[in-house]
Rosetta silent file (secondary structure, phi, psi, omega in degrees, C-alpha in Angstrom):
SEQUENCE: MLYQLLSGAMAVLAQQQIQLIGGHSLAGNDLAFGLSCNGFAQPEQLWPKGGLQPGQALILTKALGTGTLFAAAAQGKAKGRWIDGAIAAMVQSNAPAVAILRQHQTTACTDITGFGLLGHLGEMVKASATSIALELAALPLLPGAAETLGQGIVSSMDPANGQAQRWVSNWPEKTNELEINEPATNEPQAPVPRRILFDPQTSGGLLAALPREQAEACVAALQAQGYGYSRIIGHSLAEGSPQIQLI
SCORE:     score description
SCORE:     0.000 S_00000001
   1 L     0.000  -40.065 -178.486  116.622  105.835   95.717 S_00000001
   2 H   -64.646  -38.432  179.945  115.479  102.535   94.221 S_00000001
   3 H   -58.205  -57.006 -177.105  117.151  100.814   97.322 S_00000001
   4 H   -59.533  -35.168  172.498  115.160  102.935   99.798 S_00000001
   5 H   -62.879  -48.982 -177.439  111.927  102.366   97.920 S_00000001
   6 H   -64.605  -45.123 -178.136  112.295   98.601   97.880 S_00000001
   7 H   -57.924  -49.085  177.804  113.447   98.591  101.515 S_00000001
   8 H   -63.776  -37.982  173.624  110.403  100.452  102.683 S_00000001
   9 H   -64.006  -47.308  179.410  108.101   98.362  100.595 S_00000001
  10 H   -59.665  -37.584 -176.578  109.638   95.119  101.860 S_00000001
  11 H   -69.452  -38.220  174.053  109.380   96.251  105.436 S_00000001
  12 H   -67.376  -42.361  174.852  105.646   96.913  105.076 S_00000001
  13 H   -61.461  -36.422  178.437  104.949   93.738  103.208 S_00000001
  14 H   -64.000  -33.290 -179.868  106.746   91.769  105.875 S_00000001
  15 H   -67.688  -28.790 -178.659  104.493   93.196  108.543 S_00000001
  16 L   -99.325    6.983  177.816  101.439   91.844  106.695 S_00000001
  17 L    62.144   47.357  175.049  103.198   88.501  105.862 S_00000001
  18 L  -111.526  138.264  175.470  103.152   89.273  102.106 S_00000001
  19 L   -99.145  137.149  178.081  105.794   88.161   99.681 S_00000001
  20 L  -100.507  117.254 -168.109  107.117   90.165   96.813 S_00000001
  21 L  -108.000   -0.907  177.343  107.777   87.758   93.926 S_00000001
  22 L   177.797 -176.950  179.979  108.780   89.869   90.996 S_00000001
  23 L   170.131  175.279  173.367  108.845   93.265   89.257 S_00000001
  24 L  -149.951  164.645  175.883  110.134   95.408   86.509 S_00000001
  25 L  -121.730  156.482 -179.337  111.513   98.859   85.993 S_00000001
  26 L  -144.173  162.529 -179.764  110.969  101.628   83.444 S_00000001
  27 L   -98.560  133.289  177.496  112.500  104.971   82.606 S_00000001
  28 L  -158.839  178.035 -179.936  110.547  108.260   82.942 S_00000001
  29 L   -79.271  -29.004 -175.591  110.723  111.890   83.860 S_00000001
  30 L  -120.110  148.458  179.374  109.014  111.386   87.291 S_00000001
  31 L   -68.493  133.769  174.283  109.575  108.940   90.089 S_00000001
  32 L  -142.261  146.576  178.345  106.838  106.323   90.277 S_00000001
  33 L  -152.892  140.866  179.370  106.317  103.155   92.276 S_00000001
  34 L  -159.418  164.989  179.588  103.453  100.705   92.627 S_00000001
  35 L  -133.468  150.806  178.920  102.446   97.281   93.462 S_00000001
  36 L  -115.048  122.827 -176.008   99.984   94.763   92.054 S_00000001
  37 L  -111.017  133.842  172.309   98.487   92.527   94.802 S_00000001
  38 L  -128.400  149.519 -173.568   96.903   89.185   94.372 S_00000001
  39 L  -171.834 -175.414  179.601   95.443   86.855   96.977 S_00000001
  40 L  -121.910  148.813  176.164   92.599   84.649   98.121 S_00000001
  41 L  -137.854  151.072  174.443   89.666   85.570  100.420 S_00000001
  42 L   -83.583  118.921 -172.950   86.965   83.684  102.212 S_00000001
  43 H   -51.262  -44.781 -175.708   83.569   84.877  100.690 S_00000001
  44 H   -68.594   -9.839 -178.523   81.908   84.839  104.077 S_00000001
  45 H  -102.454   -4.392 -176.534   84.478   87.145  105.421 S_00000001
  46 L   -87.712  144.489  175.846   84.171   89.861  102.776 S_00000001
  47 L  -107.562   97.529 -177.279   82.381   93.100  103.398 S_00000001
  48 L   -73.692  157.005 -179.991   80.613   94.157  100.197 S_00000001
  49 H   -66.087  -23.384 -176.421   79.669   97.736   99.465 S_00000001
  50 H   -87.252    9.305  179.370   76.061   96.556   99.107 S_00000001
  51 H   -81.626   -5.572  176.527   76.053   95.276  102.687 S_00000001
  52 L   -54.172  133.823 -179.586   74.755   98.689  104.066 S_00000001
  53 L  -125.859  150.221  175.056   71.557   98.102  106.071 S_00000001
  54 L   -54.919  143.059  176.148   68.956  100.674  107.289 S_00000001
  55 L    78.775   15.576  178.906   69.714  102.026  110.800 S_00000001
  56 E   -99.487  160.926  172.990   73.409  101.505  110.810 S_00000001
  57 E   -87.899  144.880  176.405   76.167  103.879  111.808 S_00000001
  58 E  -105.449  128.069  177.582   78.891  105.082  109.391 S_00000001
  59 E  -118.033  131.052  171.705   82.439  105.150  110.773 S_00000001
  60 E  -109.980  132.280 -167.722   85.432  106.793  109.053 S_00000001
  61 L   -93.024  -23.685 -172.438   88.769  105.627  110.356 S_00000001
  62 L  -132.636  155.914  178.630   91.183  108.313  108.991 S_00000001
  63 L   -78.884  167.574 -177.194   90.987  112.077  108.425 S_00000001
  64 E  -103.122  154.209  169.272   90.499  113.635  104.934 S_00000001
  65 L   135.854   -5.022 -178.948   92.714  116.110  103.061 S_00000001
  66 H   -52.533  -45.210 -175.959   95.697  114.444  101.405 S_00000001
  67 H   -56.564  -54.546 -177.975   94.592  115.688   97.912 S_00000001
  68 H   -68.356  -38.705  179.852   94.341  119.401   98.765 S_00000001
  69 H   -61.662  -46.452 -179.017   97.505  119.329  100.998 S_00000001
  70 H   -73.129  -28.040  172.663   99.772  117.849   98.278 S_00000001
  71 H   -62.295  -37.859  177.795   98.219  120.144   95.754 S_00000001
  72 H   -66.836  -38.173 -179.338   99.278  122.981   98.076 S_00000001
  73 H   -68.519  -34.868  178.929  102.704  121.543   98.551 S_00000001
  74 H   -65.007  -23.312 -175.587  103.166  121.458   94.739 S_00000001
  75 L  -105.154    7.855  178.234  102.393  125.266   94.724 S_00000001
  76 L    70.006   23.011 -171.308  104.714  125.923   97.745 S_00000001
  77 L  -110.549   -1.332 -173.931  101.694  126.890   99.857 S_00000001
  78 L  -100.804  144.726  175.080  101.682  124.078  102.459 S_00000001
  79 L   -74.318  147.510 -179.933  103.277  124.140  105.903 S_00000001
  80 H   -57.846  -37.898 -178.351  105.818  121.485  106.718 S_00000001
  81 H   -71.071  -24.710  172.909  103.844  120.225  109.658 S_00000001
  82 H   -68.620  -49.327  176.184  100.768  119.806  107.442 S_00000001
  83 H   -63.137  -38.527  175.199  102.711  117.486  105.106 S_00000001
  84 H   -62.844  -36.684  177.410  104.238  115.638  107.957 S_00000001
  85 H   -70.804  -40.130 -178.612  100.773  114.965  109.406 S_00000001
  86 H   -65.370  -41.388  177.000   99.487  113.855  106.012 S_00000001
  87 H   -62.149  -40.716 -179.481  102.398  111.541  105.540 S_00000001
  88 H   -66.015  -31.199  176.630  101.966  110.061  108.954 S_00000001
  89 H   -71.909  -39.785 -176.453   98.232  109.293  108.178 S_00000001
  90 H   -67.453  -32.056 -176.270   99.209  107.775  104.785 S_00000001
  91 L   -89.213    0.248 -179.743  101.736  105.270  106.239 S_00000001
  92 L   -83.224  121.165 -175.746   99.340  104.062  108.938 S_00000001
  93 L   -72.456  144.993  179.740   98.069  100.630  107.901 S_00000001
  94 L   -83.246   -7.014 -172.819   94.364   99.903  107.789 S_00000001
  95 H   -62.733  -46.129  173.944   94.904   96.251  108.857 S_00000001
  96 H   -56.083  -38.704  177.259   94.449   96.847  112.678 S_00000001
  97 H   -64.426  -40.891  175.022   91.271   98.839  111.900 S_00000001
  98 H   -55.374  -45.564  175.633   89.923   95.886  109.985 S_00000001
  99 H   -58.357  -40.412 -178.986   90.272   93.611  112.980 S_00000001
 100 H   -69.181  -45.958 -177.948   88.497   96.119  115.154 S_00000001
 101 H   -60.652  -35.611  178.027   85.691   96.700  112.732 S_00000001
 102 H   -68.214  -32.665  178.064   85.156   92.921  112.501 S_00000001
 103 H   -66.193  -23.681 -175.575   84.839   92.716  116.263 S_00000001
 104 L  -111.813   30.833  165.971   81.962   95.189  116.084 S_00000001
 105 L    63.640   40.045  173.294   79.771   93.450  113.478 S_00000001
 106 L   -67.590  136.400  179.172   80.586   95.482  110.350 S_00000001
 107 L  -110.795  -18.605 -176.159   78.523   94.453  107.349 S_00000001
 108 E  -149.166  143.156 -172.551   79.754   96.846  104.629 S_00000001
 109 E  -157.681  147.481  173.620   83.186   98.546  104.060 S_00000001
 110 E  -152.574  158.492  173.698   85.170  100.398  101.454 S_00000001
 111 E   -99.484  156.399 -179.310   88.396  102.403  101.559 S_00000001
 112 L   -96.977  116.166 -179.059   88.463  106.129  100.698 S_00000001
 113 L  -134.657 -124.246 -169.467   90.881  106.683   97.854 S_00000001
 114 L   -63.640  -36.709 -175.983   90.845  108.480   94.455 S_00000001
 115 L   -80.459    0.821  179.323   87.097  109.126   94.209 S_00000001
 116 H    74.284  169.535  177.546   86.924  110.984   97.514 S_00000001
 117 H   -52.302  -50.401 -174.390   84.476  110.423  100.380 S_00000001
 118 H   -68.529  -42.492  171.169   81.364  111.280   98.410 S_00000001
 119 H   -51.510  -50.759 -178.994   82.322  109.079   95.480 S_00000001
 120 H   -72.985  -32.859  172.039   82.946  106.075   97.506 S_00000001
 121 H   -64.299  -39.716  177.616   79.875  106.636   99.699 S_00000001
 122 H   -60.999  -35.985  174.734   77.861  106.979   96.565 S_00000001
 123 H   -62.460  -41.769  176.408   79.004  103.541   95.432 S_00000001
 124 H   -61.204  -45.672  176.655   77.804  102.097   98.783 S_00000001
 125 H   -59.113  -43.117  176.989   74.439  103.787   98.443 S_00000001
 126 H   -69.637  -38.196 -178.228   73.889  102.520   94.996 S_00000001
 127 H   -74.533  -19.579 -179.248   74.964   98.931   95.724 S_00000001
 128 H  -107.585   -7.146 -176.491   72.732   98.761   98.775 S_00000001
 129 L    46.808   48.701 -173.467   69.829  100.874   97.518 S_00000001
 130 E  -129.920  139.792  175.267   69.908  102.583  100.988 S_00000001
 131 E   -91.329  162.048 -172.821   69.852  106.285  101.683 S_00000001
 132 E  -133.100  145.894  167.019   72.407  108.010  104.023 S_00000001
 133 E  -112.364  118.268 -176.799   72.433  110.954  106.338 S_00000001
 134 E  -106.127  126.298 -175.072   75.972  112.459  106.311 S_00000001
 135 L   -95.618  107.483 -179.395   76.985  114.831  109.171 S_00000001
 136 H   -64.798  -33.226 -174.499   79.358  117.423  107.673 S_00000001
 137 H   -74.483  -13.624 -175.433   80.434  118.788  110.994 S_00000001
 138 H   -92.142   -7.652 -178.679   81.591  115.356  112.113 S_00000001
 139 L   -64.598  124.192  175.464   84.107  114.907  109.219 S_00000001
 140 L   -80.509  139.868 -178.033   87.712  114.757  110.492 S_00000001
 141 E  -121.314  143.924  168.488   90.162  116.845  108.537 S_00000001
 142 L   -63.564  145.896  178.009   93.957  116.646  108.446 S_00000001
 143 L   -56.554  128.252 -179.856   95.673  119.748  109.810 S_00000001
 144 L    99.301  -19.661 -178.428   95.889  122.382  107.085 S_00000001
 145 H   -63.537  -41.639  178.969   93.231  120.919  104.873 S_00000001
 146 H   -62.169  -39.262 -179.121   90.566  123.373  105.764 S_00000001
 147 H   -69.817  -38.206 -175.068   92.970  126.279  105.113 S_00000001
 148 H   -75.840  -41.063  175.691   94.208  125.004  101.735 S_00000001
 149 H   -66.360  -39.746  175.992   90.638  124.301  100.514 S_00000001
 150 H   -59.379  -23.802  175.045   89.570  127.671  101.783 S_00000001
 151 L   -85.764   -2.276 -177.210   92.202  129.168   99.516 S_00000001
 152 L    82.459   18.715  178.033   90.630  127.258   96.537 S_00000001
 153 L   -87.731  106.968  179.944   93.571  124.801   96.351 S_00000001
 154 L  -133.814  160.926  178.404   92.232  121.472   95.159 S_00000001
 155 L   -61.381  161.981  178.388   93.536  118.275   93.524 S_00000001
 156 L   -74.903  -10.753  177.084   93.458  117.916   89.770 S_00000001
 157 L   -93.939    3.540 -179.782   90.843  115.099   90.361 S_00000001
 158 H   -62.861  -41.574 -176.562   88.524  117.484   92.101 S_00000001
 159 H   -68.310  -42.992  179.625   86.402  118.433   89.007 S_00000001
 160 H   -66.814  -38.272  174.362   85.792  114.726   88.026 S_00000001
 161 H   -67.837  -20.199  179.564   85.005  113.760   91.698 S_00000001
 162 H   -67.316  -14.284  174.655   82.535  116.627   91.796 S_00000001
 163 H   -62.559  -20.812  179.392   80.240  114.449   89.628 S_00000001
 164 H   -66.667  -14.154  173.182   79.444  112.566   92.839 S_00000001
 165 H   -48.321  -28.851 -177.480   77.303  115.626   93.813 S_00000001
 166 H   -64.255  -10.465  178.560   74.488  113.811   91.990 S_00000001
 167 H   -89.094   -5.954 -177.836   74.010  111.501   94.898 S_00000001
 168 E   -95.597  127.685 -174.321   73.177  114.342   97.222 S_00000001
 169 L   -80.906  -25.465 -176.456   69.568  115.223   97.597 S_00000001
 170 L  -124.262   35.602 -179.946   70.101  118.628   99.294 S_00000001
 171 L   -65.426  131.779  178.006   73.316  119.998   97.812 S_00000001
 172 L   -63.024  159.278  179.185   73.526  123.793   98.323 S_00000001
 173 L   -63.061  -41.490 -178.636   73.545  126.259   95.470 S_00000001
 174 L   -89.537  102.973 -173.678   76.987  127.629   96.548 S_00000001
 175 L   -60.610  -29.834 -178.027   79.277  124.651   96.175 S_00000001
 176 L  -100.735   20.707  174.190   82.074  126.293   98.363 S_00000001
 177 L   -60.212  145.607 -171.121   79.809  127.442  101.114 S_00000001
 178 E   -89.579  144.364  160.332   81.559  126.894  104.462 S_00000001
 179 E  -120.398  154.112  177.508   80.610  124.782  107.401 S_00000001
 180 E   -91.604  132.188  177.546   82.288  124.789  110.788 S_00000001
 181 L  -105.794  138.050  178.066   83.988  121.536  111.693 S_00000001
 182 L   -67.408  125.380 -172.035   84.553  120.369  115.181 S_00000001
 183 L   -64.487  135.040  178.685   88.402  120.399  115.464 S_00000001
 184 L   -95.433   -2.329  178.475   90.068  116.979  115.552 S_00000001
 185 L  -133.954 -175.267 -178.139   93.371  118.402  116.621 S_00000001
 186 L   -83.336    0.379 -179.341   94.695  121.066  118.876 S_00000001
 187 L   -73.630  152.284 -179.697   94.962  123.557  115.983 S_00000001
 188 L   -50.353  149.959  176.860   92.431  126.511  115.975 S_00000001
 189 L   -65.906  139.057 -177.649   88.986  125.682  114.595 S_00000001
 190 L  -131.166  149.997  169.264   88.746  126.477  110.849 S_00000001
 191 E   -62.843  140.944 -179.340   85.973  126.640  108.373 S_00000001
 192 E  -113.267  107.536  177.627   85.590  123.516  106.231 S_00000001
 193 E   -61.324  145.488  178.039   84.603  123.856  102.590 S_00000001
 194 H   -66.140  -16.967  178.578   82.135  121.192  101.381 S_00000001
 195 H   -62.629  -11.560  174.266   84.689  120.441   98.626 S_00000001
 196 H   -61.655  -23.759 -179.720   86.475  118.119  101.133 S_00000001
 197 H   -66.180  -21.088 -178.841   83.806  115.604  100.045 S_00000001
 198 H   -99.485   -3.852 -170.543   85.521  115.513   96.586 S_00000001
 199 L   -69.762  120.148  177.712   89.087  115.410   97.875 S_00000001
 200 L   -72.758  141.945 -175.781   90.938  112.345   96.615 S_00000001
 201 L  -105.836  135.686  166.194   92.736  110.385   99.232 S_00000001
 202 L  -100.744  123.703 -171.201   96.066  108.624   99.011 S_00000001
 203 L    48.235   53.222 -177.455   96.073  105.623  101.459 S_00000001
 204 L   -73.993  176.349  179.045   92.825  106.882  102.950 S_00000001
 205 L   -80.768 -166.098  178.659   90.904  105.331  105.785 S_00000001
 206 E  -106.409  148.625  174.349   88.044  102.884  105.837 S_00000001
 207 E  -115.867  119.427 -173.069   84.354  103.753  105.682 S_00000001
 208 E  -129.718  146.561  173.643   82.393  101.079  107.483 S_00000001
 209 E  -109.794  132.871  177.648   78.700  100.383  108.315 S_00000001
 210 E  -153.405  170.387 -179.107   77.836   98.628  111.508 S_00000001
 211 E   -54.973  139.325 -176.556   75.048   98.465  114.144 S_00000001
 212 H   -62.049  -34.105 -175.904   74.448  101.789  115.746 S_00000001
 213 H   -76.489   -7.589  174.738   74.616  100.291  119.270 S_00000001
 214 H  -102.369   -4.052 -170.414   78.212   99.142  118.450 S_00000001
 215 H   -67.360  -44.392 -174.581   79.430  102.485  116.984 S_00000001
 216 H   -65.030  -43.073 -179.775   80.686  104.293  120.163 S_00000001
 217 H   -69.292  -31.861  175.466   82.621  101.217  121.363 S_00000001
 218 H   -63.703  -47.904  179.916   84.059  100.738  117.917 S_00000001
 219 H   -65.931  -40.442  177.853   85.300  104.358  117.711 S_00000001
 220 H   -60.173  -41.104 -177.458   86.802  104.044  121.242 S_00000001
 221 H   -70.647  -41.648  174.394   88.701  100.866  120.210 S_00000001
 222 H   -55.363  -54.938 -176.120   89.882  102.522  117.019 S_00000001
 223 H   -62.377  -38.861  174.484   91.211  105.617  118.796 S_00000001
 224 H   -59.280  -29.993 -179.027   92.912  103.355  121.389 S_00000001
 225 L   -87.229    0.098 -179.022   94.655  101.603  118.617 S_00000001
 226 L   109.019    5.027 -176.707   96.018  104.817  117.184 S_00000001
 227 L  -100.102   75.524 -175.189   93.340  105.911  114.749 S_00000001
 228 L   -67.169  -16.401  179.915   92.797  109.253  116.555 S_00000001
 229 L   -96.796    1.645  178.741   90.717  110.837  113.783 S_00000001
 230 L   -59.742  136.132 -172.188   88.172  107.954  113.642 S_00000001
 231 E  -150.078  154.562  171.013   84.612  109.366  113.875 S_00000001
 232 E   -88.626  119.295 -175.458   80.967  108.384  113.458 S_00000001
 233 E  -107.312   -5.327  179.584   80.055  110.527  110.416 S_00000001
 234 E   173.301 -169.264  179.473   76.486  109.564  109.671 S_00000001
 235 E  -150.610  159.714  176.611   73.914  106.856  109.588 S_00000001
 236 E   -88.183  148.315 -179.098   71.803  104.896  107.057 S_00000001
 237 E  -105.149 -120.928 -172.801   68.153  105.554  106.597 S_00000001
 238 E   -98.258  164.662  177.892   65.563  103.602  104.529 S_00000001
 239 E   -83.355  160.492  171.138   65.927  101.156  101.660 S_00000001
 240 L    90.317  -10.229  177.451   64.697  101.965   98.161 S_00000001
 241 L  -133.326   91.190  176.733   65.974  105.553   97.706 S_00000001
 242 L   -69.932   85.371 -179.141   69.689  105.577   96.986 S_00000001
 243 L  -147.967  164.054 -179.747   70.641  109.135   97.965 S_00000001
 244 E  -114.002  133.119  174.430   72.828  111.079  100.426 S_00000001
 245 E  -114.591  121.994  179.321   71.426  113.751  102.659 S_00000001
 246 E   -79.763  127.364  177.093   73.820  116.430  104.185 S_00000001
 247 L  -130.075    0.000    0.000   72.959  117.273  107.714 S_00000001
């Protein structure tokens, strides 16, 4: 198992021209593996979370749902094809997406990981002092995520991530009220709980802000590169009122 882990890690690192220079092992009841990355960056090439500007489009490059899907898998309630789809999304590198976003004048960006979409979007709103209109129906979901959330299956991080609700100016009284999502796959349309906003992602996609006139071309380029779930999910509004409006 250790050989397979290191072999897979080395293959991915080689793709990004990264060297593995050391490591250590430990004993435990559960299998665990991680990497600590160090490097250098050119300041003028960085996209800070505070780079969000009024009138920009927000693009998400990957679908949401890994948290609820693997929680369902742990309970024996996830279909095999759902987990296969989640793993396929997780192993897709964000590097090609970065190159495409750079070509379309991105000014702010973050990756969607443990805090969920709403948590990471809240960080951007706070850092930029800019409000956001977030379109729930535009959110792309991994196959099966709507079904598992609809059954009340959530990640153990869901309660903590729910604190990000404070960023929303018009959060409904019923937290689990359903919205209909435009299907991103060939599977039947399913109701999508708002709790997808709290779902923690493993190897999630990028959330980027860029000029609205660049958004359609950027999404088309992302989808052509294999990011089939990439979507425009909202837009930035005015400065001075850091909040998120659900539309």
